[in-house]
Each structure stands twice: as C-alpha cells, then as structure tokens.
C-alpha positions as CSV (number, residue, x, y, z in Angstrom):
1,M,88.8,108.1,63.9
2,A,91.0,108.7,67.0
3,R,92.7,105.8,68.7
4,A,93.7,105.8,72.3
5,Q,97.4,105.9,73.0
6,G,99.2,105.5,76.4
7,A,101.4,108.5,75.6
8,R,98.4,110.8,75.8
9,A,96.9,109.2,78.9
10,Q,96.7,111.2,82.2
11,M,95.9,110.4,85.8
12,A,94.4,112.7,88.3
13,L,94.0,112.0,92.1
14,A,92.2,113.6,95.0
15,Y,91.2,112.4,98.4
16,E,87.6,111.9,99.2
17,T,85.7,113.4,102.2
18,V,83.0,110.7,101.9
19,Y,83.9,107.2,100.8
20,G,82.9,106.6,97.2
21,T,82.1,110.2,96.5
22,P,84.7,112.0,94.3
23,P,85.3,115.6,95.3
24,V,84.5,118.4,92.8
25,S,88.0,120.0,93.1
26,G,91.4,119.4,94.5
27,F,92.7,116.9,92.0
28,R,96.5,116.6,91.4
29,L,98.1,115.3,88.2
30,M,99.9,112.1,89.0
31,P,103.0,110.8,87.2
32,F,102.7,107.1,86.3
33,A,104.3,104.5,84.1
34,R,101.4,102.1,83.6
35,T,98.2,101.0,85.2
36,T,95.8,98.1,85.3
37,L,93.2,100.0,87.3
38,G,89.8,99.1,86.0
39,S,86.3,97.6,86.6
40,E,85.1,94.2,85.3
41,Q,81.9,92.3,85.6
42,P,82.1,88.6,84.5
43,L,79.2,86.6,83.1
44,L,77.8,83.5,84.7
45,E,76.9,80.6,82.4
46,S,73.3,79.5,82.6
47,E,72.9,76.1,84.3
48,L,69.3,75.5,83.3
49,L,68.2,72.4,81.5
50,G,65.2,71.6,79.3
51,Y,65.7,74.3,76.6
52,G,67.7,72.3,74.1
53,R,71.4,72.0,73.5
54,D,71.9,75.7,72.9
55,P,72.5,77.6,76.3
56,L,70.3,80.4,77.6
57,A,71.7,83.9,78.0
58,P,74.3,84.3,80.7
59,I,73.7,86.3,83.9
60,K,75.8,89.3,85.1
61,D,77.9,88.7,88.2
62,A,79.2,91.3,90.8
63,V,81.3,94.2,89.8
64,T,85.0,94.2,90.7
65,A,87.1,97.4,90.6
66,D,90.7,97.2,91.4
67,G,94.2,97.1,89.8
68,E,97.8,98.4,90.1
69,V,99.5,101.6,89.3
70,V,103.2,101.7,88.6
71,I,104.6,105.1,89.9
72,P,108.0,106.8,90.1
73,I,109.4,107.2,93.6
74,D,109.9,111.0,93.5
75,V,110.2,113.9,95.8
76,E,106.6,115.2,95.8
77,A,104.0,113.0,94.2
78,F,105.1,109.8,96.0
79,G,103.8,111.4,99.3
80,F,100.2,111.1,98.1
81,W,100.7,107.3,97.8
82,L,102.4,107.2,101.2
83,K,99.4,109.0,102.7
84,A,97.1,106.4,101.1
85,A,99.2,103.6,102.6
86,F,99.8,104.9,106.1
87,G,97.3,107.7,106.7
88,Q,97.7,111.4,107.4
89,P,101.4,112.3,108.1
90,V,102.8,114.7,110.7
91,T,104.3,117.6,108.9
92,S,107.0,119.8,110.5
93,G,109.6,122.4,109.6
94,T,109.5,125.5,107.4
95,T,111.7,125.0,104.3
96,P,112.1,122.1,103.7
97,K,109.1,120.3,105.1
98,T,109.4,117.0,106.9
99,H,106.4,114.7,106.3
100,T,106.4,111.7,108.7
101,F,104.2,108.7,107.9
102,Q,103.7,106.0,110.5
103,S,102.2,102.5,110.4
104,G,99.4,101.4,112.7
105,N,96.6,103.9,111.8
106,W,93.2,102.4,112.2
107,T,91.7,104.4,109.3
108,L,93.0,105.0,105.8
109,P,91.9,107.7,103.4
110,S,90.0,106.9,100.2
111,M,90.8,108.4,96.9
112,A,89.1,109.3,93.6
113,I,91.4,108.5,90.7
114,E,90.5,109.5,87.1
115,T,92.3,108.0,84.1
116,A,91.9,110.0,80.9
117,M,92.1,109.0,77.3
118,P,91.2,112.3,75.7
119,E,91.4,111.2,72.1
120,V,88.5,108.7,72.3
121,P,87.3,110.5,74.6
122,R,87.1,108.3,77.7
123,F,87.4,109.6,81.2
124,A,87.1,106.8,83.8
125,M,86.6,107.9,87.4
126,Y,87.4,105.3,90.1
127,S,85.8,106.2,93.4
128,G,86.5,104.7,96.8
129,C,90.1,103.8,96.0
130,V,92.0,102.4,99.0
131,L,95.6,101.3,98.9
132,D,96.1,97.6,99.6
133,Q,99.8,97.2,99.0
134,L,102.9,99.2,98.2
135,T,106.0,97.6,96.9
136,W,109.3,98.6,95.4
137,Q,112.8,97.2,94.7
138,M,116.3,98.5,95.2
139,Q,119.1,97.6,92.9
140,R,122.2,99.0,91.3
141,S,120.8,100.4,88.1
142,G,117.5,100.9,86.2
143,L,114.4,103.1,86.7
144,L,113.2,103.4,90.3
145,T,109.4,102.7,90.5
146,A,106.9,101.5,93.0
147,T,103.7,99.5,92.5
148,A,100.5,100.5,94.3
149,R,97.8,97.9,94.4
150,L,94.3,99.5,94.9
151,V,90.8,98.3,95.7
152,A,88.1,100.6,94.4
153,Q,84.4,100.8,94.9
154,G,83.3,101.4,91.3
155,E,84.0,103.0,88.0
156,T,82.1,105.8,86.2
157,I,82.8,106.4,82.5
158,A,82.2,109.8,81.0
159,A,83.0,111.7,77.8
160,A,84.3,114.7,79.7
161,T,86.6,115.0,82.7
162,A,85.2,115.3,86.2
163,A,88.6,116.3,87.6
164,G,88.6,119.8,86.2
165,T,92.2,121.1,85.6
166,P,94.4,119.1,87.9
167,T,97.3,120.8,89.6
168,A,100.6,119.7,88.3
169,L,103.4,118.8,90.7
170,G,107.1,119.3,90.3
171,L,108.7,116.0,89.1
172,Q,112.0,115.2,90.7
173,R,112.7,111.5,90.7
174,F,115.0,109.5,92.9
175,G,117.2,106.9,91.2
176,H,118.7,103.7,92.3
177,F,122.1,105.5,92.4
178,N,120.7,107.7,95.3
179,G,119.8,104.7,97.4
180,T,121.5,103.3,100.5
181,V,120.7,100.5,103.0
182,K,121.5,100.7,106.7
183,R,121.3,98.1,109.5
184,N,121.1,99.4,113.0
185,G,122.3,102.8,111.8
186,S,125.3,101.5,109.9
187,S,125.7,101.0,106.2
188,L,125.0,97.4,105.2
189,G,127.6,96.4,102.7
190,N,127.5,93.8,99.9
191,V,123.8,94.3,99.2
192,V,123.0,93.2,95.6
193,S,119.3,93.9,95.7
194,A,116.4,94.6,98.1
195,E,112.6,94.4,98.0
196,I,110.1,96.1,100.3
197,T,106.4,95.2,100.5
198,Y,103.9,96.9,102.8
199,S,100.4,95.5,102.9
200,N,97.2,96.8,104.5
201,N,95.5,93.4,103.8
202,L,92.2,95.1,102.9
203,D,88.9,93.4,103.8
204,R,86.3,94.0,101.1
205,I,82.9,94.7,102.5
206,E,80.8,92.7,100.0
207,T,77.3,93.5,101.0
208,I,74.2,93.0,98.9
209,R,73.6,96.1,96.8
210,G,71.6,96.8,93.7
211,D,74.6,98.2,91.9
212,G,76.9,95.3,92.6
213,R,79.6,97.4,94.3
214,I,81.3,96.9,97.6
215,D,80.4,98.9,100.7
216,G,84.0,99.6,101.6
217,A,87.5,98.2,102.1
218,D,88.7,98.0,105.7
219,P,92.3,97.6,106.7
220,A,93.1,94.3,108.6
221,M,96.4,93.4,110.2
222,A,99.2,95.2,108.3
223,A,102.3,93.3,107.1
224,L,105.7,94.4,106.1
225,S,108.1,92.0,104.5
226,G,110.8,91.9,101.8
227,R,114.0,90.4,100.6
228,I,117.6,91.3,100.7
229,E,120.2,89.6,98.6
230,V,123.8,90.0,99.7
231,R,127.2,88.8,98.7
232,F,128.3,86.4,101.4
233,S,131.2,88.1,103.1
234,D,130.6,87.7,106.9
235,T,128.3,85.9,109.3
236,A,126.6,88.9,110.9
237,L,123.2,88.4,109.2
238,I,123.5,84.6,109.7
239,T,124.2,85.0,113.4
240,Q,121.2,87.3,113.8
241,A,119.0,84.8,112.0
242,I,120.1,82.0,114.2
243,D,119.7,84.0,117.4
244,G,116.2,85.2,116.4
245,T,116.9,88.8,117.3
246,P,115.5,91.8,115.4
247,C,117.4,94.5,113.7
248,E,116.5,97.9,112.2
249,L,116.7,98.2,108.4
250,E,116.7,101.7,106.9
251,F,116.2,102.2,103.1
252,N,117.2,105.8,102.1
253,Y,117.2,107.9,98.9
254,S,118.7,111.4,98.9
255,L,119.0,114.2,96.5
256,G,120.3,116.7,99.0
257,A,119.1,118.3,102.2
258,N,115.8,119.4,100.7
259,A,114.8,116.2,99.0
260,S,115.0,112.8,100.6
261,F,113.0,109.7,101.3
262,T,113.7,107.3,104.2
263,F,111.8,104.2,105.0
264,T,112.6,102.4,108.3
265,A,111.5,99.0,109.4
266,H,112.1,99.1,113.1
267,A,112.1,95.4,114.0
268,V,113.2,93.1,111.2
269,Y,113.5,89.3,111.7
270,L,115.7,87.3,109.4
271,P,115.2,83.6,108.4
272,R,118.1,81.2,108.3
273,P,118.9,80.9,104.6
274,R,120.4,78.2,102.6
275,I,123.9,79.1,101.5
276,E,124.5,77.6,98.0
277,I,127.7,77.3,96.0
278,A,126.4,77.4,92.4
279,G,129.8,77.6,90.7
280,P,133.0,79.5,90.6
281,Q,131.3,82.9,90.9
282,G,130.7,84.7,94.1
283,V,128.5,83.2,96.7
284,Q,125.2,85.1,97.6
285,A,122.7,84.7,100.4
286,T,119.0,85.7,100.2
287,F,117.1,86.7,103.3
288,D,113.2,86.8,103.1
289,W,112.7,89.1,106.1
290,M,109.6,90.0,108.0
291,A,109.0,93.0,110.2
292,A,107.0,93.4,113.4
293,K,106.0,96.1,115.9
294,A,109.1,97.3,117.8
295,A,109.3,98.0,121.4
296,S,110.7,101.5,120.7
297,P,109.3,103.2,118.8
298,A,106.0,101.4,119.3
299,R,105.3,100.8,115.6
300,M,106.4,98.6,112.7
301,C,107.7,101.2,110.3
302,T,108.2,104.9,109.6
303,A,108.4,106.7,106.2
304,V,109.9,110.2,106.1
305,L,109.6,112.4,103.0
306,I,111.5,115.7,102.9
307,N,110.5,118.2,100.3
308,T,109.1,121.8,99.9
309,L,105.4,120.8,99.6
310,A,103.4,122.4,102.4
311,A,101.1,119.5,103.2
312,Y,99.4,116.3,102.0
C-alpha cells in the first residue's frame, strides 16, 4: 500500500476568473517548502438532557478552509504571490521585464490551489484562495523563504488531478547573501536582522449557506509592519523615533541586472526602543516599526520584481 510522502507532493496554482470556481487550464507548478493549507469541520458536542449519561451524536459545525504556505523568494514564482497580495502589477520593459506591484488596490485576485499526493492518490483543490498575509525575514545566513497565509472558500478532494499538466517555472532563488537594507536611499549599516509583514486583514463573509462555506474574503485596511534589529552604533534611528518623523526603508535582493526584487516601505515610523546592556557583548536595539501611506508616492509600499517573465 502506497504511503504519502512530502517529497512527492506538488502544488499547482492558477488565478480564478470567478471567485470559488477553479479554471480548467492555466495552472503553474509552484515551488514550496511546506504547507498547512487544508479544510476542517469541527464537531459540536450535544447539549441535550434526558437521554441518560451517554451523550447523543455530535453535530457538524461550519467548514473552515485556510492555512499557510512556505515559499522560496525567487525570481519568477514569487511574483504570483505578490500579485495575490497586491493585485495586478504594471509590467514594463522588453528584456528584462519590470513588474511593479503597489499597495492600496481595492480588489484582490482569488486563486485555485491544488496540492497533490499522487501515491495515495489524493488531489485537494482549494478554490477561492485569497492572500491574507505575506511575511519574511532578512538575516545573515540560512534559506530565504516567505510565508503566505491564505483564506480559502472550500476544498474538493479527488483521485485525479484537476490542474492538468501545470507549467513549470524556472527556479532561481534569492539568498540572504544577496540582501541589502537602505534607509532614505542610503545603506543602513549594523543591521543584524529584519522582518517584514504585509497584511490585507481579510474579512470573511460568513453567510448562511447549505454547504457551510464562506461567500468571500474581502480586504479591509491593509497593514505593513516589521522589525529591525541593529547593533547600537549611532543615534540616527533613536533621533528619528523621538522626533516622530517617517523614513523610507528599502529591502533589496539582487542576482544581477535581469533578476532582482525590491520592496520599499515609503513612510516608516519607528518607536522609541529600550536600550538594554545585557552583558559584555555588543549592545543591540530593536525597532518594531509601522508603515503608513506616504505623501509621495501616495501609497504605503511598492514591490518591484525584475525577471524575464512576460506577465503575471
């Protein structure tokens, strides 16, 4: 009897034209490290009395379909997750192509995502997937990945794939070694680590339906926050925090002129941190920053992905 193994699992993704309706073609094979995307339906314990000490059968509750996908930050496939987070990009150039994603869009695309375990076989199609949150970390070493949190409408299980033969993408990963952090256009030194979290704060439309699914997931007020940990060497960031003025933070990865990813938070506000001396080692300061809509450009953040892919 075959047993499911993660090494043989695959993930295919396509954008939906109609929310909750997977397309019949156009799926792309997505690289991923792990996923918790799934559907669950809890049981409600019976509260009725008068039938003895043994309880009556439980009742099924509503269906919840959501989860996280850990993905590599790479040159091509990561753009599909950026489109899910920010909406349709503006693409320009010939070779390479420059794909510009901007915050503030009122509508977000929905996706159909199929996870495949061919040895069982089990092919789970998650329809109506909308991206709720995208987060990643910058550090000196290790594997560079991001976590996409999704809200789906439902799950359909089949013994055969509904994604056909997904189109494979070229995999070219960015690494932590390729990352830089800039503040107001200049390199920010002494950065030990950084964390970026973009949230769409989805509002689940939990209407009464016979199948227990949601009617949709609408984006509410967006939020962009994070953390930077620096070796305490000057008072520039402390002064900014005290003054309450914003700065622009740019997080960049580059593999050359034809492959780069730049994420810019245009108006970042820093809190006044506690500076602790924990011992004889170097002193570090941690800033839990928050971003807001800037005066120019009139948005909170911009993501630019440069590659040779024609469009998303």
